[in-house]
C-alpha atoms as a printed R data frame, in Angstrom:
    type eleno elety resid chain resno      x       y       z
1   ATOM     1    CA   MET     A     1 55.975 -22.511 153.661
2   ATOM     2    CA   SER     A     2 54.241 -22.838 150.254
3   ATOM     3    CA   GLU     A     3 55.017 -25.427 147.616
4   ATOM     4    CA   THR     A     4 54.016 -25.291 143.993
5   ATOM     5    CA   ASN     A     5 51.895 -28.052 142.459
6   ATOM     6    CA   PRO     A     6 53.850 -29.341 139.584
7   ATOM     7    CA   THR     A     7 50.760 -30.751 137.982
8   ATOM     8    CA   LEU     A     8 49.221 -27.308 137.491
9   ATOM     9    CA   PRO     A     9 50.478 -25.150 134.638
10  ATOM    10    CA   ALA     A    10 52.024 -21.837 135.619
11  ATOM    11    CA   PRO     A    11 49.559 -18.888 135.421
12  ATOM    12    CA   LEU     A    12 49.961 -16.878 132.127
13  ATOM    13    CA   LEU     A    13 49.593 -13.444 133.922
14  ATOM    14    CA   SER     A    14 50.816 -12.267 137.345
15  ATOM    15    CA   LEU     A    15 48.339 -11.023 139.857
16  ATOM    16    CA   THR     A    16 49.456  -7.485 139.268
17  ATOM    17    CA   ASP     A    17 48.878  -7.877 135.480
18  ATOM    18    CA   ILE     A    18 45.419  -9.503 136.103
19  ATOM    19    CA   ALA     A    19 44.561  -6.519 138.383
20  ATOM    20    CA   ASN     A    20 45.613  -4.036 135.688
21  ATOM    21    CA   LEU     A    21 43.661  -5.893 133.000
22  ATOM    22    CA   LEU     A    22 40.477  -6.137 135.016
23  ATOM    23    CA   GLY     A    23 40.740  -2.693 136.632
24  ATOM    24    CA   ASN     A    24 38.853  -1.001 133.939
25  ATOM    25    CA   SER     A    25 35.231  -1.637 132.921
26  ATOM    26    CA   ALA     A    26 36.010  -0.895 129.170
27  ATOM    27    CA   ARG     A    27 38.551  -3.773 129.275
28  ATOM    28    CA   TRP     A    28 35.878  -6.023 130.740
29  ATOM    29    CA   ILE     A    29 33.624  -5.138 127.902
30  ATOM    30    CA   ALA     A    30 36.526  -5.658 125.316
31  ATOM    31    CA   LEU     A    31 37.241  -9.269 126.756
32  ATOM    32    CA   ARG     A    32 33.582 -10.069 126.580
33  ATOM    33    CA   GLU     A    33 33.288  -8.945 122.969
34  ATOM    34    CA   LEU     A    34 36.349 -10.586 121.828
35  ATOM    35    CA   GLY     A    35 35.432 -13.711 123.759
36  ATOM    36    CA   LYS     A    36 32.536 -14.061 121.422
37  ATOM    37    CA   GLY     A    37 34.870 -15.111 118.650
38  ATOM    38    CA   PRO     A    38 35.122 -12.783 115.685
39  ATOM    39    CA   ALA     A    39 38.121 -10.363 115.514
40  ATOM    40    CA   LEU     A    40 37.077  -6.703 115.546
41  ATOM    41    CA   PRO     A    41 38.418  -3.393 114.479
42  ATOM    42    CA   VAL     A    42 39.259  -0.763 117.099
43  ATOM    43    CA   ASN     A    43 36.266   1.440 115.761
44  ATOM    44    CA   GLU     A    44 33.843  -1.358 116.502
45  ATOM    45    CA   LEU     A    45 35.353  -2.140 119.794
46  ATOM    46    CA   ALA     A    46 35.147   1.561 120.617
47  ATOM    47    CA   ARG     A    47 31.584   1.610 119.875
48  ATOM    48    CA   ARG     A    48 30.853  -1.380 122.091
49  ATOM    49    CA   MET     A    49 33.008  -0.059 124.805
50  ATOM    50    CA   GLY     A    50 31.302   3.375 124.742
51  ATOM    51    CA   LEU     A    51 34.745   5.087 124.064
52  ATOM    52    CA   THR     A    52 36.285   7.084 121.305
53  ATOM    53    CA   PRO     A    53 38.468   5.145 119.007
54  ATOM    54    CA   GLY     A    54 41.509   6.833 120.453
55  ATOM    55    CA   ALA     A    55 40.596   5.954 124.053
56  ATOM    56    CA   ALA     A    56 39.823   2.361 122.901
57  ATOM    57    CA   SER     A    57 43.182   2.163 121.170
58  ATOM    58    CA   LYS     A    58 44.973   2.980 124.551
59  ATOM    59    CA   GLN     A    59 42.909   0.262 126.309
60  ATOM    60    CA   MET     A    60 43.818  -2.316 123.592
61  ATOM    61    CA   ALA     A    61 47.407  -1.300 123.766
62  ATOM    62    CA   LEU     A    62 47.527  -2.154 127.413
63  ATOM    63    CA   MET     A    63 45.832  -5.539 126.724
64  ATOM    64    CA   LEU     A    64 48.307  -6.057 123.821
65  ATOM    65    CA   ASP     A    65 51.287  -5.515 126.184
66  ATOM    66    CA   LEU     A    66 49.886  -7.959 128.536
67  ATOM    67    CA   GLY     A    67 49.604 -10.513 125.813
68  ATOM    68    CA   VAL     A    68 45.846 -10.917 126.221
69  ATOM    69    CA   VAL     A    69 44.931  -9.748 122.772
70  ATOM    70    CA   ALA     A    70 46.519 -10.121 119.394
71  ATOM    71    CA   VAL     A    71 46.323  -7.810 116.345
72  ATOM    72    CA   GLY     A    72 46.015  -9.519 112.902
73  ATOM    73    CA   TYR     A    73 45.709  -8.580 109.316
74  ATOM    74    CA   GLY     A    74 43.727  -5.266 108.878
75  ATOM    75    CA   ARG     A    75 44.352  -4.354 112.465
76  ATOM    76    CA   LEU     A    76 41.634  -6.657 113.660
77  ATOM    77    CA   TYR     A    77 41.913  -7.507 117.385
78  ATOM    78    CA   SER     A    78 41.278 -10.983 118.902
79  ATOM    79    CA   LEU     A    79 41.984 -12.730 122.056
80  ATOM    80    CA   ALA     A    80 45.441 -14.235 122.108
81  ATOM    81    CA   PRO     A    81 45.150 -18.023 121.624
82  ATOM    82    CA   ALA     A    82 46.039 -18.867 125.212
83  ATOM    83    CA   PHE     A    83 43.020 -16.824 126.450
84  ATOM    84    CA   ARG     A    84 40.422 -17.921 123.878
85  ATOM    85    CA   PRO     A    85 37.459 -19.692 125.519
86  ATOM    86    CA   ALA     A    86 36.540 -23.125 124.461
87  ATOM    87    CA   PRO     A    87 33.655 -23.095 121.859
88  ATOM    88    CA   GLY     A    88 30.434 -22.297 123.741
89  ATOM    89    CA   ALA     A    89 32.179 -21.499 126.973
90  ATOM    90    CA   LEU     A    90 31.434 -18.326 128.907
91  ATOM    91    CA   GLU     A    91 34.632 -17.714 130.755
92  ATOM    92    CA   ILE     A    92 38.363 -16.967 130.182
93  ATOM    93    CA   ASP     A    93 40.911 -18.736 132.397
94  ATOM    94    CA   LEU     A    94 43.574 -16.246 133.510
95  ATOM    95    CA   GLY     A    95 45.432 -18.722 135.667
96  ATOM    96    CA   HIS     A    96 44.902 -17.218 139.075
97  ATOM    97    CA   CYS     A    97 41.146 -16.607 138.373
98  ATOM    98    CA   ARG     A    98 38.517 -17.149 135.665
99  ATOM    99    CA   VAL     A    99 36.544 -14.325 134.249
100 ATOM   100    CA   ARG     A   100 32.902 -14.966 133.480
101 ATOM   101    CA   LEU     A   101 32.201 -13.324 130.124
102 ATOM   102    CA   ASP     A   102 28.475 -13.302 129.967
103 ATOM   103    CA   ARG     A   103 25.323 -15.167 131.377
104 ATOM   104    CA   PRO     A   104 23.377 -17.349 128.887
105 ATOM   105    CA   ALA     A   105 20.113 -15.665 127.625
106 ATOM   106    CA   THR     A   106 17.087 -17.133 129.371
């Protein structure tokens, strides 16, 4: 018998959605790049992801459907407000798990 803890907020994504989100290395790269802060156009995301713009657009569409990213003016992609890391933080809290974005440079 499991009980939910009323003091913890409900996860923003289901476990299935998290598995879909993290099941592709290009989406990990997109999370890392968008976690750095500035919104980016799909062409720049594609370059950083090592994909064609069309393939990157498909990955971003899945992330948009999951509510992890948002598209703003000029078709610039950014992390949705609920998933933006705190300033200087290196991880995104997905509710069920935290995703480490990058290691600090040494």
